[in-house]
ZAVO-794311 format. One record per residue (C-alpha): residue number from 1; residue in one letter; y, x, z. Coordinates in pm, whole numbers, plus 50000, padded with zeros to 5 digits. Each point is the difference from the previous one (the first is absolute). Layout:
BEGIN
(pt NUM; A; (Y; X; Z))
...
//
This chain:
BEGIN
(pt 1; M; (95032; 43276; 62147))
(pt 2; P; (50105; 50241; 50272))
(pt 3; L; (50201; 49862; 50286))
(pt 4; R; (50326; 50174; 50075))
(pt 5; T; (50157; 49852; 50308))
(pt 6; S; (50346; 49847; 50028))
(pt 7; R; (50255; 49917; 50268))
(pt 8; R; (49971; 49624; 50022))
(pt 9; T; (50005; 49714; 50248))
(pt 10; T; (49723; 50041; 50258))
(pt 11; A; (49679; 49810; 49943))
(pt 12; R; (50035; 49822; 50334))
(pt 13; A; (50324; 49842; 49882))
(pt 14; V; (49848; 49872; 49676))
(pt 15; A; (49654; 49901; 50125))
(pt 16; G; (49943; 49630; 49947))
(pt 17; C; (50296; 49969; 49764))
(pt 18; A; (49844; 50005; 49654))
(pt 19; A; (50327; 49940; 49819))
(pt 20; V; (50163; 50308; 50148))
(pt 21; A; (49689; 50210; 49942))
(pt 22; A; (49978; 49882; 49641))
(pt 23; A; (50362; 50097; 49941))
(pt 24; L; (49940; 50346; 50143))
(pt 25; L; (49694; 50051; 49781))
(pt 26; A; (50173; 49875; 49688))
(pt 27; A; (50286; 50249; 50039))
(pt 28; P; (49948; 50364; 49901))
(pt 29; L; (49950; 50230; 50300))
(pt 30; V; (50198; 50323; 50032))
(pt 31; T; (49882; 50308; 50183))
(pt 32; A; (50244; 50163; 50240))
(pt 33; G; (50158; 50296; 49823))
(pt 34; P; (50234; 50078; 49713))
(pt 35; A; (50138; 49710; 49796))
(pt 36; A; (49825; 50143; 49697))
(pt 37; A; (49655; 49961; 50157))
(pt 38; A; (49742; 49842; 49770))
(pt 39; P; (49933; 49627; 50054))
(pt 40; E; (49720; 49923; 50242))
(pt 41; A; (49685; 49791; 49973))
(pt 42; P; (49985; 49670; 50191))
(pt 43; V; (49799; 49969; 50319))
(pt 44; V; (49648; 49866; 49948))
(pt 45; D; (50039; 49690; 50217))
(pt 46; F; (49780; 49703; 49910))
(pt 47; N; (50126; 49760; 50270))
(pt 48; G; (50368; 50094; 50008))
(pt 49; D; (50014; 50094; 50369))
(pt 50; G; (50165; 50338; 49936))
(pt 51; F; (49692; 50212; 50078))
(pt 52; A; (49813; 50190; 49728))
(pt 53; D; (49640; 49888; 49945))
(pt 54; L; (49700; 50222; 49928))
(pt 55; V; (49744; 49927; 49728))
(pt 56; I; (49666; 50179; 50032))
(pt 57; N; (49753; 50010; 49710))
(pt 58; A; (49622; 49985; 50050))
(pt 59; P; (49879; 49965; 49640))
(pt 60; R; (49636; 50101; 50051))
(pt 61; A; (49922; 49759; 50281))
(pt 62; T; (49708; 49762; 49996))
(pt 63; V; (50148; 49652; 50042))
(pt 64; S; (49777; 49702; 50083))
(pt 65; G; (49699; 50196; 49873))
(pt 66; T; (50169; 50098; 49673))
(pt 67; E; (49991; 50379; 49969))
(pt 68; G; (50320; 50169; 49885))
(pt 69; A; (50198; 49675; 49993))
(pt 70; G; (50283; 50153; 50207))
(pt 71; Y; (50289; 49862; 50203))
(pt 72; V; (50349; 50081; 50128))
(pt 73; S; (50130; 49974; 50355))
(pt 74; V; (50362; 49928; 50089))
(pt 75; V; (50122; 50123; 50339))
(pt 76; Y; (50343; 49857; 50068))
(pt 77; G; (50275; 50205; 50163))
(pt 78; S; (50158; 49902; 50330))
(pt 79; E; (50236; 50134; 50266))
(pt 80; A; (49696; 50155; 50167))
(pt 81; G; (49877; 50157; 49674))
(pt 82; A; (49697; 49912; 49787))
(pt 83; D; (49870; 49661; 50119))
(pt 84; T; (49622; 50037; 49974))
(pt 85; A; (49945; 49681; 50202))
(pt 86; H; (50116; 49771; 49718))
(pt 87; P; (49883; 50152; 49670))
(pt 88; Q; (49921; 49835; 49669))
(pt 89; V; (49675; 50096; 49828))
(pt 90; I; (50009; 49891; 49637))
(pt 91; S; (49713; 50008; 49751))
(pt 92; R; (49865; 49790; 49716))
(pt 93; T; (49840; 49783; 50268))
(pt 94; T; (50345; 49899; 50129))
(pt 95; T; (50026; 49629; 49923))
(pt 96; W; (50346; 50009; 49840))
(pt 97; L; (49921; 50284; 49758))
(pt 98; P; (49891; 49931; 49642))
(pt 99; A; (49647; 50108; 49891))
(pt 100; T; (49711; 50112; 50223))
(pt 101; A; (49856; 50323; 50139))
(pt 102; K; (49801; 50200; 49746))
(pt 103; T; (49786; 50312; 50037))
(pt 104; G; (50182; 50325; 49926))
(pt 105; T; (50341; 49852; 49914))
(pt 106; S; (50174; 50197; 50279))
(pt 107; F; (50267; 49745; 50085))
(pt 108; G; (50285; 50203; 50150))
(pt 109; Q; (49943; 50314; 49795))
(pt 110; T; (50377; 50017; 49949))
(pt 111; T; (50279; 49798; 50160))
(pt 112; A; (50378; 49982; 49956))
(pt 113; A; (50256; 49811; 50210))
(pt 114; R; (50337; 49865; 49883))
(pt 115; D; (50195; 49675; 49999))
(pt 116; L; (49890; 49877; 49659))
(pt 117; D; (50129; 49641; 49998))
(pt 118; G; (50340; 50064; 50158))
(pt 119; D; (49954; 49788; 50314))
(pt 120; G; (50077; 50285; 50244))
(pt 121; F; (49641; 50056; 50111))
(pt 122; A; (49789; 50292; 49876))
(pt 123; D; (49696; 49907; 49790))
(pt 124; L; (49677; 50194; 49948))
(pt 125; A; (49835; 50077; 49664))
(pt 126; I; (49632; 50095; 50023))
(pt 127; S; (49772; 50143; 49732))
(pt 128; G; (49633; 50098; 49982))
(pt 129; F; (49746; 50079; 49728))
(pt 130; N; (49911; 49757; 49719))
(pt 131; D; (50131; 49705; 50196))
(pt 132; A; (50286; 49751; 49989))
(pt 133; D; (50284; 50149; 50203))
(pt 134; V; (50238; 49814; 50227))
(pt 135; V; (50345; 49980; 50158))
(pt 136; L; (50015; 49884; 50362))
(pt 137; W; (50328; 49827; 50081))
(pt 138; G; (50199; 50077; 50313))
(pt 139; S; (50158; 49734; 50221))
(pt 140; A; (50134; 49951; 50352))
(pt 141; S; (49633; 49970; 50101))
(pt 142; G; (49896; 50316; 49814))
(pt 143; L; (49767; 50005; 49700))
(pt 144; T; (49880; 49642; 49955))
(pt 145; S; (49942; 49931; 49630))
(pt 146; A; (49894; 50182; 49684))
(pt 147; S; (50007; 49990; 49621))
(pt 148; A; (49797; 50184; 49739))
(pt 149; L; (50166; 50278; 49803))
(pt 150; P; (49928; 49955; 49629))
(pt 151; G; (49739; 50240; 49862))
(pt 152; R; (49797; 50275; 50163))
(pt 153; V; (50206; 50252; 50196))
(pt 154; N; (49865; 50345; 50096))
(pt 155; R; (50312; 50139; 50166))
(pt 156; V; (50322; 49846; 50124))
(pt 157; A; (50333; 50129; 50134))
(pt 158; D; (50334; 49835; 50071))
(pt 159; G; (50369; 50070; 49950))
(pt 160; D; (50326; 49874; 49853))
(pt 161; F; (50012; 50156; 49655))
(pt 162; N; (50304; 49820; 49857))
(pt 163; G; (50211; 50010; 50318))
(pt 164; D; (50049; 49622; 50022))
(pt 165; G; (49876; 49976; 50360))
(pt 166; E; (49682; 49816; 49900))
(pt 167; G; (49658; 50150; 50076))
(pt 168; D; (49801; 50123; 49700))
(pt 169; L; (49642; 50121; 49949))
(pt 170; V; (49845; 50270; 49786))
(pt 171; T; (49630; 49961; 49926))
(pt 172; T; (49720; 50163; 49805))
(pt 173; G; (49694; 49812; 49879))
(pt 174; D; (49954; 49740; 49728))
(pt 175; G; (50299; 50045; 49772))
(pt 176; G; (50059; 50362; 50093))
(pt 177; L; (50300; 50130; 50196))
(pt 178; Q; (50227; 49702; 50056))
(pt 179; I; (50333; 49933; 50171))
(pt 180; K; (50024; 49649; 50145))
(pt 181; L; (50359; 49913; 50092))
(pt 182; G; (50081; 49752; 50276))
(pt 183; P; (50067; 49753; 50126))
(pt 184; F; (49640; 49878; 49990))
(pt 185; T; (49905; 49635; 50009))
(pt 186; R; (49760; 49875; 50265))
(pt 187; A; (49745; 49980; 49717))
(pt 188; G; (50012; 50381; 49984))
(pt 189; A; (50192; 50016; 49671))
(pt 190; A; (50266; 50267; 49950))
(pt 191; A; (50341; 49922; 49851))
(pt 192; T; (49922; 50246; 49718))
(pt 193; T; (49719; 50244; 49923))
(pt 194; A; (50026; 50317; 49791))
(pt 195; T; (49716; 50231; 49895))
(pt 196; L; (50077; 50373; 50012))
(pt 197; A; (49659; 50133; 49896))
(pt 198; A; (49737; 49760; 49869))
(pt 199; D; (49696; 50226; 49985))
(pt 200; E; (50040; 50251; 50282))
(pt 201; E; (49910; 49804; 50313))
(pt 202; D; (49682; 50205; 50056))
(pt 203; E; (50198; 50326; 49978))
(pt 204; I; (50262; 49902; 50258))
(pt 205; W; (49888; 50088; 50352))
(pt 206; D; (50303; 49938; 50219))
(pt 207; L; (50331; 49813; 49997))
(pt 208; T; (50307; 50115; 50196))
(pt 209; V; (50332; 49815; 50013))
(pt 210; G; (50349; 50109; 50108))
(pt 211; D; (50353; 50074; 49882))
(pt 212; M; (50018; 50364; 49892))
(pt 213; N; (50329; 49991; 49809))
(pt 214; G; (50205; 49806; 50257))
(pt 215; D; (50099; 49712; 49771))
(pt 216; G; (49874; 49725; 50234))
(pt 217; K; (49696; 49923; 49786))
(pt 218; D; (49647; 50108; 50089))
(pt 219; D; (49823; 50232; 49760))
(pt 220; L; (49625; 50026; 49940))
(pt 221; I; (49787; 50314; 50022))
(pt 222; T; (49646; 49990; 49862))
(pt 223; T; (49730; 50260; 50054))
(pt 224; G; (49664; 50016; 49830))
(pt 225; G; (49769; 50182; 49769))
(pt 226; F; (49679; 49984; 49802))
(pt 227; E; (49663; 50105; 50141))
(pt 228; E; (50054; 50333; 50181))
(pt 229; M; (50348; 50063; 49857))
(pt 230; S; (50316; 49875; 50168))
(pt 231; Y; (50325; 49929; 49819))
(pt 232; Q; (50350; 50093; 50107))
(pt 233; A; (50162; 49720; 50198))
(pt 234; Q; (50221; 49777; 49784))
(pt 235; W; (50341; 49864; 50105))
(pt 236; W; (50100; 49660; 49858))
(pt 237; K; (50368; 49914; 50058))
(pt 238; G; (50101; 49665; 50148))
(pt 239; T; (50258; 49814; 49789))
(pt 240; S; (50192; 49673; 50013))
(pt 241; T; (49724; 49841; 49794))
(pt 242; G; (49703; 50147; 50186))
(pt 243; V; (49839; 50338; 49934))
(pt 244; S; (50066; 50225; 49703))
(pt 245; S; (49723; 49989; 49740))
(pt 246; T; (49994; 50380; 49982))
(pt 247; A; (49923; 50255; 50271))
(pt 248; R; (50050; 50369; 50058))
(pt 249; A; (49788; 50243; 50196))
(pt 250; T; (50098; 50121; 50345))
(pt 251; G; (49852; 50340; 49915))
(pt 252; Y; (49721; 49984; 50259))
(pt 253; F; (49641; 49877; 50022))
(pt 254; T; (50012; 49776; 50304))
(pt 255; L; (49808; 49715; 50160))
(pt 256; G; (50139; 49704; 50191))
(pt 257; G; (50328; 50067; 50173))
(pt 258; V; (50310; 49836; 50141))
(pt 259; V; (50372; 50000; 49915))
(pt 260; A; (50248; 50058; 50284))
(pt 261; D; (50345; 50158; 50016))
(pt 262; V; (49898; 50274; 50244))
(pt 263; N; (50335; 50186; 49981))
(pt 264; L; (50227; 49693; 49975))
(pt 265; D; (50178; 50112; 49685))
(pt 266; G; (49973; 49651; 49849))
(pt 267; Y; (49696; 50073; 49783))
(pt 268; G; (49640; 49917; 50084))
(pt 269; D; (49760; 50296; 50013))
(pt 270; Y; (49639; 49981; 49880))
(pt 271; V; (49750; 50137; 50253))
(pt 272; A; (49633; 50019; 49893))
(pt 273; R; (49680; 50203; 49999))
(pt 274; D; (50003; 50266; 49727))
(pt 275; V; (49648; 50049; 49859))
(pt 276; G; (50056; 50213; 49692))
(pt 277; Q; (49877; 49906; 49655))
(pt 278; V; (49631; 49968; 50089))
(pt 279; S; (49968; 49723; 50255))
(pt 280; E; (49654; 50099; 50124))
(pt 281; V; (50149; 50311; 50162))
(pt 282; R; (50123; 49770; 50277))
(pt 283; D; (49640; 49968; 50129))
(pt 284; S; (50022; 50348; 50150))
(pt 285; E; (50373; 50025; 50057))
(pt 286; A; (50193; 50079; 50311))
(pt 287; G; (50263; 49768; 49854))
(pt 288; N; (50378; 49998; 49981))
(pt 289; V; (50303; 49776; 49965))
(pt 290; R; (50231; 50036; 49700))
(pt 291; V; (50361; 49879; 50030))
(pt 292; V; (50182; 49924; 49675))
(pt 293; Y; (50362; 49932; 50092))
(pt 294; G; (50190; 49718; 49834))
(pt 295; S; (50328; 50022; 49809))
(pt 296; A; (50230; 49784; 49791))
(pt 297; T; (49757; 50047; 49713))
(pt 298; G; (49684; 49941; 50200))
(pt 299; P; (49749; 50275; 50090))
(pt 300; S; (50185; 50331; 50015))
(pt 301; T; (49887; 50361; 49970))
(pt 302; R; (50045; 50051; 50374))
(pt 303; T; (49661; 49988; 50169))
(pt 304; A; (49823; 50122; 50311))
(pt 305; K; (49635; 50045; 50091))
(pt 306; I; (49888; 49959; 50362))
(pt 307; T; (49659; 50093; 50141))
(pt 308; Q; (49855; 50067; 50342))
(pt 309; N; (50099; 50363; 49943))
(pt 310; T; (50368; 49906; 49968))
(pt 311; T; (50210; 50129; 50289))
(pt 312; G; (50021; 49741; 50274))
(pt 313; V; (49703; 49790; 49884))
(pt 314; P; (49717; 50000; 50258))
(pt 315; G; (49657; 50118; 49887))
(pt 316; V; (49867; 50222; 49724))
(pt 317; S; (49919; 49907; 49639))
(pt 318; E; (49622; 50006; 49957))
(pt 319; A; (49791; 49943; 49689))
(pt 320; E; (49623; 49981; 49981))
(pt 321; S; (49727; 49857; 49781))
(pt 322; P; (49913; 49637; 50074))
(pt 323; S; (49651; 49926; 50132))
(pt 324; D; (49795; 49701; 50112))
(pt 325; G; (50257; 49755; 49870))
(pt 326; Q; (50274; 50150; 50219))
(pt 327; Y; (50344; 50128; 49901))
(pt 328; G; (50044; 50354; 49882))
(pt 329; G; (50309; 50152; 50152))
(pt 330; D; (50272; 49842; 50210))
(pt 331; Q; (50127; 49768; 49724))
(pt 332; F; (50358; 50021; 50130))
(pt 333; G; (50200; 49734; 49814))
(pt 334; T; (49717; 49754; 49926))
(pt 335; S; (50234; 49730; 50132))
(pt 336; V; (50376; 50002; 50054))
(pt 337; A; (50252; 49750; 50137))
(pt 338; A; (50375; 50000; 50067))
(pt 339; G; (50211; 49862; 50284))
(pt 340; D; (50267; 50107; 50248))
(pt 341; V; (49801; 50083; 50314))
(pt 342; T; (50284; 50157; 50199))
(pt 343; G; (50280; 49758; 49912))
(pt 344; D; (50226; 50275; 49863))
(pt 345; G; (50031; 49830; 49661))
(pt 346; Y; (49781; 50247; 49811))
(pt 347; P; (49661; 49874; 49879))
(pt 348; D; (49706; 50201; 50133))
(pt 349; I; (49666; 50044; 49823))
(pt 350; A; (49659; 49937; 50158))
(pt 351; V; (49721; 50202; 49838))
(pt 352; G; (49633; 49918; 50036))
(pt 353; V; (49755; 50292; 50035))
(pt 354; P; (49662; 49818; 50004))
(pt 355; G; (49790; 50310; 49932))
(pt 356; E; (50140; 50198; 50294))
(pt 357; D; (49726; 50155; 50217))
(pt 358; I; (50071; 49976; 50373))
(pt 359; G; (49821; 50300; 50145))
(pt 360; S; (49643; 49975; 49870))
(pt 361; V; (50032; 49628; 49925))
(pt 362; K; (50009; 49960; 49623))
(pt 363; D; (50241; 49761; 49829))
(pt 364; A; (50121; 49845; 50323))
(pt 365; G; (50347; 49978; 49848))
(pt 366; A; (50361; 50035; 50111))
(pt 367; V; (50352; 49886; 49917))
(pt 368; V; (50321; 50203; 49966))
(pt 369; L; (50359; 49876; 50020))
(pt 370; L; (50254; 50189; 49786))
(pt 371; K; (50362; 49930; 50089))
(pt 372; G; (50273; 49931; 49748))
(pt 373; G; (50345; 50157; 50030))
(pt 374; A; (50307; 50119; 49811))
(pt 375; A; (49800; 50292; 49859))
(pt 376; G; (49728; 49767; 49875))
(pt 377; L; (49638; 49990; 50110))
(pt 378; T; (49889; 50313; 50189))
(pt 379; G; (49753; 50102; 50268))
(pt 380; T; (50271; 50019; 50268))
(pt 381; G; (49908; 49784; 50298))
(pt 382; A; (49673; 49883; 49846))
(pt 383; Q; (49744; 49832; 50226))
(pt 384; A; (49621; 49970; 49973))
(pt 385; F; (49752; 49768; 50171))
(pt 386; N; (49628; 49934; 49996))
(pt 387; Q; (49755; 49810; 50219))
(pt 388; S; (49962; 50305; 50225))
(pt 389; S; (50374; 50019; 50066))
(pt 390; S; (50101; 49923; 50357))
(pt 391; G; (50085; 49632; 50040))
(pt 392; V; (49834; 49887; 49676))
(pt 393; P; (49719; 49747; 50062))
(pt 394; G; (49652; 50079; 49872))
(pt 395; A; (49823; 50323; 49915))
(pt 396; S; (49981; 50216; 49689))
(pt 397; E; (49667; 49937; 49827))
(pt 398; T; (49848; 50124; 49677))
(pt 399; G; (50115; 49801; 49700))
(pt 400; D; (50258; 49779; 50177))
(pt 401; A; (50258; 50087; 49731))
(pt 402; F; (50290; 49934; 50240))
(pt 403; G; (50306; 50001; 49771))
(pt 404; R; (49826; 49860; 49693))
(pt 405; S; (50286; 49750; 49997))
(pt 406; V; (50345; 50002; 50161))
(pt 407; S; (50290; 49756; 50022))
(pt 408; L; (50344; 50021; 50163))
(pt 409; L; (50152; 49669; 50112))
(pt 410; D; (50212; 49876; 50288))
(pt 411; V; (49762; 49760; 50177))
(pt 412; N; (50216; 49960; 50314))
(pt 413; A; (50338; 49986; 49822))
(pt 414; N; (50167; 50283; 50195))
(pt 415; D; (50133; 50170; 49685))
(pt 416; R; (49735; 50272; 50012))
(pt 417; A; (49696; 49993; 49773))
(pt 418; D; (49655; 49997; 50162))
(pt 419; L; (49701; 50172; 49843))
(pt 420; A; (49680; 49815; 49915))
(pt 421; V; (49700; 50227; 49929))
(pt 422; G; (49672; 49885; 49850))
(pt 423; A; (49659; 50161; 50061))
(pt 424; P; (49759; 49805; 49778))
(pt 425; G; (49708; 50226; 50099))
(pt 426; E; (50027; 49917; 50371))
(pt 427; D; (49672; 49864; 50133))
(pt 428; G; (49979; 49693; 50222))
(pt 429; T; (49697; 49778; 50037))
(pt 430; Y; (49934; 50089; 49637))
(pt 431; A; (50067; 50321; 49811))
(pt 432; D; (50330; 50018; 49814))
(pt 433; S; (50140; 49686; 50155))
(pt 434; G; (50342; 50174; 50016))
(pt 435; A; (50298; 49990; 50236))
(pt 436; V; (50380; 50021; 50011))
(pt 437; W; (50247; 50168; 50240))
(pt 438; V; (50371; 49913; 50032))
(pt 439; F; (50223; 50279; 50139))
(pt 440; R; (50350; 49919; 50125))
(pt 441; G; (50309; 50159; 49849))
(pt 442; S; (50267; 50151; 50225))
(pt 443; K; (50318; 50209; 49984))
(pt 444; S; (49789; 50316; 50017))
(pt 445; G; (49731; 49884; 49759))
(pt 446; L; (49658; 49842; 50048))
(pt 447; V; (49873; 49962; 50357))
(pt 448; T; (49652; 49941; 50141))
(pt 449; T; (50107; 49753; 50268))
(pt 450; N; (49910; 49634; 49944))
(pt 451; I; (49785; 50065; 49694))
(pt 452; T; (49831; 49686; 49872))
(pt 453; A; (49647; 50073; 49872))
(pt 454; F; (49761; 49740; 49864))
(pt 455; G; (49710; 49938; 49766))
(pt 456; P; (49891; 49684; 49819))
(pt 457; A; (49807; 49872; 50301))
(pt 458; K; (50326; 49982; 50197))
(pt 459; L; (50137; 49766; 49734))
(pt 460; K; (49675; 49800; 49980))
(pt 461; A; (49966; 50119; 49641))
(pt 462; P; (49680; 50097; 49814))
(pt 463; V; (49878; 50342; 50113))
(pt 464; N; (49696; 50099; 49792))
(pt 465; G; (50101; 50275; 49755))
(pt 466; A; (50359; 49873; 50003))
(pt 467; R; (50172; 50338; 49968))
(pt 468; F; (50288; 49829; 50178))
(pt 469; G; (50317; 50203; 49944))
(pt 470; T; (49914; 50117; 49650))
(pt 471; A; (50358; 49921; 49904))
(pt 472; F; (50312; 49813; 50109))
(pt 473; A; (50230; 49776; 49799))
(pt 474; Q; (50257; 50194; 49800))
//
């Protein structure tokens, strides 16, 4: 879920006081702005110290000699920012996890964070391929125990679909598209489970959660398709009993996405990559971001489309044929995330551009920040960064795919979201070991001072083929 910051007690005051932190996490957070503003997602805080924590996926990593076993890394937030000196690296070789590492299971392919058992600490659901999936339980000491999720889970996302304040999960895999309502037991069992679509798990590509109609209940948006054809995104309404068993189309062929109330009118807005009906066209696309604005009835007819040719957005939209396994075109919108970077109350949108060429360097990648405001999402005040930008550590190299993943979260608890950027193609000792950068938020936007940049070696995590930074927890 996207982080949208709130005005709350400073982290320094609550550090070491788990009871206070738990109470803060259990209560709904409210973004500064009009009273009608849509309800906000809780902070992803596994140890209850008031700082948001970062989860980095490395699903292709070789772990203890097992190729493609995968792992996740947790970098805890602190007053100084992302604390890379005390990370957790979690894989199937971790002693307190059920099952063992297996070739090609890609542990950490998708992750979702939410307080699932109602104890005030965020928990982490992790899925892979053809493997038993798990929930890691938060505590005052962080993530310290785990339980298996029943069945095989391909994709997982979190929310509060019935508005009862308990964390819920939506999954695809064995059993199809399912809504699992909390609270969960420490055995990993949901309070209730409902199946929305029993036979369509292979046709659902992405899950997005957020409240588009302003009723205090999260809704579900699914995107998908069959072979080379994509389907229009489907909106499933959250209700007092879970999620409606019927859906309606948003009107657009989109992938991935995030829901955030970018104009603070009380309704969440759906922001995603628009690919058109034939999904394979994205291989050579410059890319774009489609905004479908929310309303009392869910997705409305008001929309906007933003590209690198939009006034105020740095860069130029470029499309080209892919070659040698590289991206074709800029791929603007491959990843998106929402959070209030400036502290003005309006959620901003980070946009990954992993196919961006920097000079003659192909697919080095970039990231763009689009700022929310009363008029909605526009190009006004947009910022762009890449590894060749002044103050950004590293260097732009072919195939880095900087911006393949993005996340906005307040790691230092100053009420301004910070931007995490993944570059899974970054080379270290081995090719494609991957790396992550954390930019600080400020009143004027993102800044390049005090950037934290690190790869798996910094965290003493497996490096070989890790593609560290492929994704972050939702």
